[in-house]
C-alpha positions as CSV (number, residue, x, y, z in Angstrom):
1,X,0.0,0.0,-0.1
2,X,1.0,3.7,0.0
3,X,3.2,5.1,2.6
4,X,2.1,8.3,4.5
5,X,4.3,10.5,2.5
6,X,2.9,9.0,-0.8
7,X,-0.6,9.5,0.5
8,X,0.2,13.2,1.3
9,X,1.5,13.7,-2.2
10,X,-1.5,12.1,-3.9
11,X,-3.8,14.5,-1.6
12,X,-1.8,17.4,-2.6
13,X,-2.0,16.6,-6.4
14,X,-5.8,15.8,-6.0
15,X,-6.5,19.0,-4.1
16,X,-4.5,21.0,-6.6
17,X,-6.4,19.7,-9.6
18,X,-9.9,20.0,-8.0
19,X,-9.2,23.5,-6.7
20,X,-7.7,24.9,-9.7
21,X,-10.3,23.6,-12.0
22,X,-13.0,25.0,-9.7
23,X,-11.3,28.3,-9.6
24,X,-10.9,28.6,-13.4
25,X,-14.6,27.9,-13.8
26,X,-15.5,30.5,-11.1
27,X,-13.3,33.2,-12.6
28,X,-14.6,32.4,-16.0
29,X,-18.0,33.2,-14.8
30,X,-16.6,36.2,-13.0
31,X,-14.8,37.7,-16.0
32,X,-16.9,36.5,-19.1
33,X,-20.2,36.5,-17.4
34,X,-20.0,39.5,-15.0
35,X,-17.2,41.3,-16.9
36,X,-14.9,41.8,-14.0
37,X,-11.7,41.6,-16.0
38,X,-9.1,42.6,-13.3
39,X,-7.1,39.3,-13.2
40,X,-3.9,40.9,-11.4
41,X,-5.8,42.7,-8.8
42,X,-8.1,39.6,-8.1
43,X,-4.9,37.6,-7.6
44,X,-3.8,40.1,-5.0
45,X,-6.9,39.7,-3.1
46,X,-6.6,35.9,-3.4
47,X,-3.4,36.1,-1.7
48,X,-4.5,38.6,1.1
49,X,-7.5,36.4,1.8
50,X,-5.1,33.3,2.1
51,X,-2.8,35.2,4.5
52,X,-5.7,36.1,6.8
53,X,-6.7,32.4,6.7
54,X,-3.3,31.2,7.6
55,X,-2.8,33.9,10.4
56,X,-6.0,32.6,11.9
57,X,-4.8,28.9,11.5
58,X,-1.6,30.0,13.1
59,X,-3.4,31.6,16.1
60,X,-5.2,28.4,16.7
61,X,-2.0,26.5,16.4
62,X,-2.8,24.5,13.4
63,X,0.8,24.9,12.2
64,X,3.9,26.3,13.8
65,X,5.5,29.5,12.6
66,X,9.2,29.2,11.6
67,X,11.0,32.6,11.0
68,X,13.0,32.8,7.7
69,X,15.4,35.7,6.6
70,X,13.4,38.5,5.3
71,X,15.6,39.2,2.3
72,X,15.0,35.8,0.2
73,X,11.3,36.1,1.0
74,X,11.3,39.5,-0.6
75,X,13.1,38.3,-3.8
76,X,10.8,35.3,-3.7
77,X,7.6,37.6,-3.5
78,X,8.7,40.0,-6.0
79,X,9.7,37.3,-8.5
80,X,6.3,35.5,-8.3
81,X,4.4,38.9,-8.4
82,X,6.4,39.7,-11.6
83,X,5.7,36.2,-13.0
84,X,2.0,36.8,-12.7
85,X,1.9,40.4,-13.9
86,X,4.3,39.4,-17.0
87,X,1.9,36.5,-17.9
88,X,-1.1,38.8,-17.9
89,X,0.9,41.3,-19.9
90,X,1.9,38.5,-22.3
91,X,-1.8,37.7,-22.7
92,X,-2.5,41.3,-23.4
93,X,0.1,41.9,-26.0
94,X,-0.1,38.4,-27.8
95,X,-2.7,36.3,-29.6
96,X,-4.2,33.6,-27.2
97,X,-2.4,31.0,-29.5
98,X,1.0,32.6,-28.7
99,X,0.1,32.9,-25.1
100,X,-0.6,29.3,-24.8
101,X,2.7,28.6,-26.5
102,X,4.4,30.7,-23.8
103,X,2.8,28.4,-21.1
104,X,3.8,25.4,-23.0
105,X,7.4,26.7,-23.0
106,X,7.6,26.8,-19.2
107,X,8.2,22.9,-19.0
108,X,11.4,22.7,-21.3
109,X,12.8,25.9,-19.8
110,X,12.4,24.4,-16.4
111,X,14.2,21.3,-17.4
112,X,16.8,23.5,-19.0
113,X,17.4,25.6,-15.9
114,X,17.4,22.7,-13.5
115,X,19.8,20.8,-15.7
116,X,22.2,23.6,-16.0
117,X,22.1,25.1,-12.5
118,X,21.4,22.2,-10.2
119,X,22.8,19.3,-12.5
120,X,19.5,17.6,-12.3
121,X,19.2,14.4,-14.7
122,X,16.0,14.0,-16.9
123,X,15.9,10.4,-18.4
124,X,14.9,9.8,-22.0
125,X,11.6,8.4,-21.0
126,X,10.7,11.5,-18.9
127,X,11.7,13.7,-21.8
128,X,9.7,11.6,-24.2
129,X,6.6,11.8,-22.0
130,X,7.0,15.6,-21.5
131,X,7.2,15.8,-25.4
132,X,4.0,14.0,-25.8
133,X,2.3,16.2,-23.2
134,X,3.4,19.3,-24.9
135,X,2.4,18.1,-28.3
136,X,-1.0,17.1,-27.2
137,X,-1.7,20.4,-25.3
138,X,-0.4,22.4,-28.3
139,X,-2.6,20.6,-30.7
140,X,-5.7,21.1,-28.3
141,X,-5.3,24.7,-27.4
142,X,-2.9,26.5,-29.9
143,X,-4.8,28.1,-32.8
144,X,-3.2,31.2,-34.1
145,X,0.4,32.4,-33.6
146,X,0.8,36.2,-34.2
147,X,4.2,37.4,-33.4
148,X,5.2,41.0,-32.3
149,X,8.5,42.1,-30.6
150,X,7.1,43.6,-27.5
151,X,4.9,40.5,-27.0
152,X,7.7,38.0,-27.4
153,X,9.9,40.0,-25.0
154,X,7.2,39.9,-22.4
155,X,6.6,36.2,-23.0
156,X,10.2,35.3,-22.6
157,X,10.5,37.4,-19.3
158,X,7.3,35.6,-18.2
159,X,8.9,32.2,-18.9
160,X,12.0,33.0,-17.1
161,X,10.3,34.5,-13.9
162,X,7.8,31.7,-13.7
163,X,10.5,29.0,-13.9
164,X,12.7,30.6,-11.3
165,X,9.8,31.4,-8.9
166,X,8.6,27.7,-8.9
167,X,12.2,26.3,-8.7
168,X,12.8,28.8,-5.8
169,X,9.4,27.6,-4.1
170,X,11.0,24.0,-4.1
171,X,14.2,25.1,-3.1
172,X,13.4,27.3,-0.1
173,X,11.2,24.7,1.3
174,X,14.2,22.1,1.3
175,X,16.9,24.5,2.1
176,X,15.2,26.2,5.1
177,X,13.4,23.0,6.2
178,X,10.0,24.7,6.1
179,X,6.7,23.3,5.2
180,X,4.6,24.8,2.4
181,X,2.3,26.2,4.8
182,X,5.0,28.0,6.6
183,X,6.5,29.4,3.3
184,X,3.1,30.5,1.9
185,X,2.2,32.2,5.4
186,X,5.3,34.2,5.3
187,X,5.4,35.0,1.5
188,X,1.9,35.7,0.8
189,X,1.7,39.2,2.2
190,X,4.6,40.2,0.2
191,X,3.3,38.8,-3.0
192,X,-0.1,40.4,-2.2
193,X,1.4,43.7,-1.5
194,X,3.4,43.8,-4.6
195,X,0.5,42.8,-6.9
196,X,-1.9,45.3,-5.1
197,X,0.5,48.2,-5.8
198,X,1.0,47.2,-9.5
199,X,-2.3,45.4,-10.3
200,X,-4.8,48.1,-10.6
201,X,-2.6,50.1,-13.0
202,X,-1.8,46.9,-15.0
203,X,-5.4,45.9,-15.2
204,X,-6.4,49.4,-16.2
205,X,-3.7,49.6,-18.9
206,X,-5.0,46.2,-20.4
207,X,-8.7,46.6,-20.0
208,X,-9.2,50.4,-20.2
209,X,-11.3,50.2,-17.0
210,X,-10.4,51.0,-13.5
211,X,-11.2,48.3,-10.8
212,X,-12.0,51.2,-8.3
213,X,-14.9,52.3,-10.4
214,X,-16.4,49.1,-11.4
215,X,-20.1,48.4,-10.5
216,X,-19.8,45.9,-7.6
217,X,-23.3,44.2,-7.4
218,X,-24.3,41.8,-4.9
219,X,-23.8,38.9,-7.2
220,X,-20.1,40.1,-8.4
221,X,-19.3,40.4,-4.7
222,X,-20.5,36.9,-4.0
223,X,-18.6,35.4,-6.9
224,X,-15.4,37.3,-5.9
225,X,-15.7,36.0,-2.3
226,X,-16.2,32.4,-3.7
227,X,-13.1,32.9,-5.8
228,X,-11.0,34.0,-2.9
229,X,-12.1,31.1,-0.7
230,X,-11.3,28.6,-3.5
231,X,-8.0,30.4,-3.9
232,X,-6.9,29.4,-0.4
233,X,-6.9,25.9,-1.3
234,X,-5.3,26.6,-4.6
235,X,-2.4,28.4,-2.9
236,X,-1.8,25.7,-0.1
237,X,-2.0,22.8,-2.7
238,X,0.4,24.7,-5.2
239,X,3.2,25.2,-2.4
240,X,2.5,21.6,-1.2
241,X,2.9,20.2,-4.6
242,X,6.1,22.2,-5.5
243,X,7.5,21.0,-2.0
244,X,6.4,17.4,-2.3
245,X,7.4,16.9,-5.9
246,X,9.1,19.2,-8.4
247,X,8.4,22.2,-10.7
248,X,8.3,20.0,-13.7
249,X,5.7,17.8,-12.0
250,X,3.8,20.8,-11.1
251,X,3.8,22.1,-14.7
252,X,2.5,18.6,-15.9
253,X,-0.2,18.9,-13.4
254,X,-1.1,22.3,-14.8
255,X,-1.5,20.9,-18.2
256,X,-3.7,18.2,-16.9
257,X,-5.9,21.1,-15.5
258,X,-5.9,22.6,-18.9
259,X,-7.3,19.5,-20.4
260,X,-10.0,19.2,-17.7
261,X,-11.1,22.8,-18.0
262,X,-11.3,22.2,-21.8
263,X,-13.4,19.2,-21.3
264,X,-15.7,20.8,-18.8
265,X,-16.1,23.7,-21.0
266,X,-17.4,21.4,-23.7
267,X,-19.9,20.0,-21.3
268,X,-20.8,23.0,-18.9
269,X,-20.4,26.0,-21.2
270,X,-21.3,24.2,-24.6
271,X,-18.1,25.3,-26.1
272,X,-17.7,24.0,-29.6
273,X,-15.5,21.0,-29.9
274,X,-13.6,19.8,-32.8
275,X,-11.6,16.6,-33.6
276,X,-8.4,18.4,-33.1
277,X,-9.4,19.4,-29.6
278,X,-10.2,15.6,-28.7
279,X,-7.0,14.4,-30.4
280,X,-4.8,16.9,-28.5
281,X,-6.6,15.9,-25.2
282,X,-5.9,12.3,-25.9
283,X,-2.4,12.7,-26.8
284,X,-1.6,15.0,-23.7
285,X,-3.5,12.5,-21.3
286,X,-1.3,9.8,-22.8
287,X,1.9,11.7,-22.1
288,X,0.7,12.5,-18.4
289,X,0.0,8.9,-17.9
290,X,3.4,7.8,-19.2
291,X,5.2,10.5,-17.2
292,X,3.4,9.4,-14.0
293,X,4.5,5.7,-14.8
294,X,8.1,6.7,-15.5
295,X,8.3,8.9,-12.5
296,X,6.9,6.0,-10.1
297,X,9.4,3.6,-11.8
298,X,12.4,5.9,-11.2
299,X,11.3,6.7,-7.7
300,X,11.3,3.1,-6.9
301,X,14.8,2.6,-8.3
302,X,16.1,5.6,-6.3
303,X,14.7,4.1,-3.1
304,X,16.5,0.8,-3.8
305,X,19.7,2.8,-4.6
306,X,19.3,4.8,-1.3
307,X,19.0,1.7,0.6
308,X,22.0,0.0,-0.9
309,X,23.9,3.3,-0.3
310,X,22.9,3.7,3.4
311,X,25.8,3.4,5.7
312,X,26.6,-0.2,7.3
313,X,26.9,-0.4,11.1
314,X,30.4,0.6,12.3
315,X,32.7,-2.1,13.3
316,X,33.9,-2.1,16.9
317,X,37.0,0.3,17.3
318,X,40.0,-0.3,19.5
319,X,40.2,3.0,21.2
320,X,43.8,2.1,22.3
321,X,45.0,2.0,18.7
322,X,42.8,4.8,17.2
323,X,43.9,8.4,17.1
324,X,41.7,11.1,18.7
325,X,41.4,13.0,15.4
326,X,38.0,11.8,14.5
327,X,36.6,11.1,11.0
328,X,36.0,13.7,8.2
329,X,33.4,11.4,6.5
330,X,30.4,13.3,7.8
331,X,31.8,16.7,7.0
332,X,32.5,15.6,3.5
333,X,29.1,14.4,3.1
334,X,27.4,17.9,3.9
335,X,26.4,19.6,0.7
336,X,24.9,23.1,-0.2
337,X,21.2,22.9,0.8
338,X,19.5,23.9,-2.4
339,X,22.1,22.2,-4.7
340,X,21.7,19.0,-2.6
341,X,17.9,19.0,-2.7
342,X,17.8,19.3,-6.6
343,X,20.4,16.7,-7.2
344,X,18.6,14.2,-4.9
345,X,15.4,14.7,-6.8
346,X,17.2,14.0,-10.1
347,X,19.3,11.1,-8.9
């Protein structure tokens, strides 16, 4: 059967999928149906509500606060805030097809950065499964590819900040030995503040409307509140998945959500469906299943190697014939926190 850690990972993946699909459908109603098109500002509100929820949870001792250095938290918050803003700008300055290509490019760029910076190894089977996934999502979602210089620059910056933001989420949890909840609690007010300062201006630039002068009916307020409530689970599960798995696995999960949203759109919103959509979703799901299978097999091999490499019990030592200098083996085994965590995942 599954170990407690495996069950926790499965729970994180499941909650991430369910909450993310739910919030997409909720926000679709908010933006398409109620014309509340202020995505960046809404994300800031999501993070503020998440912080308030976690602060209450901490007050009632649902988790233990673990202080971290402020400087890396600021960098982390600004980087993630910039990622959200740049993705929104990319959508604003590019066609929908090119924006989808931008999101697809995050996986190969994440693989590239983790390989170059952390020496992580991705097997041919993993590379093949990712290629199938990207091909399928591309077929299902990418329609038009209109290029322009500014839009391309914004897309490249969005890819880079998103990759490093997700890698840093994984690294900070391992390096500082904090849980996903502890990291989210300390970083969410910084991210929310950065987005609240820039979001209204960015949204007004993209939509031509001000979030401060929008007609807030009771229905709009109720859907915003629902969106913020679902966002608590989205943010918690996102940090949990990135801490339990890897940035690449999180991106694979994100494309699974895309396929589910497309399928639900066909059913719930009567979105027109084509053979190309169905073919792309099937290929993407095949790539995801293959990626999951390969990841499980590699995890089993890694567990076997870790067991074989575990140190054997020490032989009795004759203290009279041994110097008092002590061994340096343990010192040599200590590695840099982030580098060691990344290499251990790709072993």
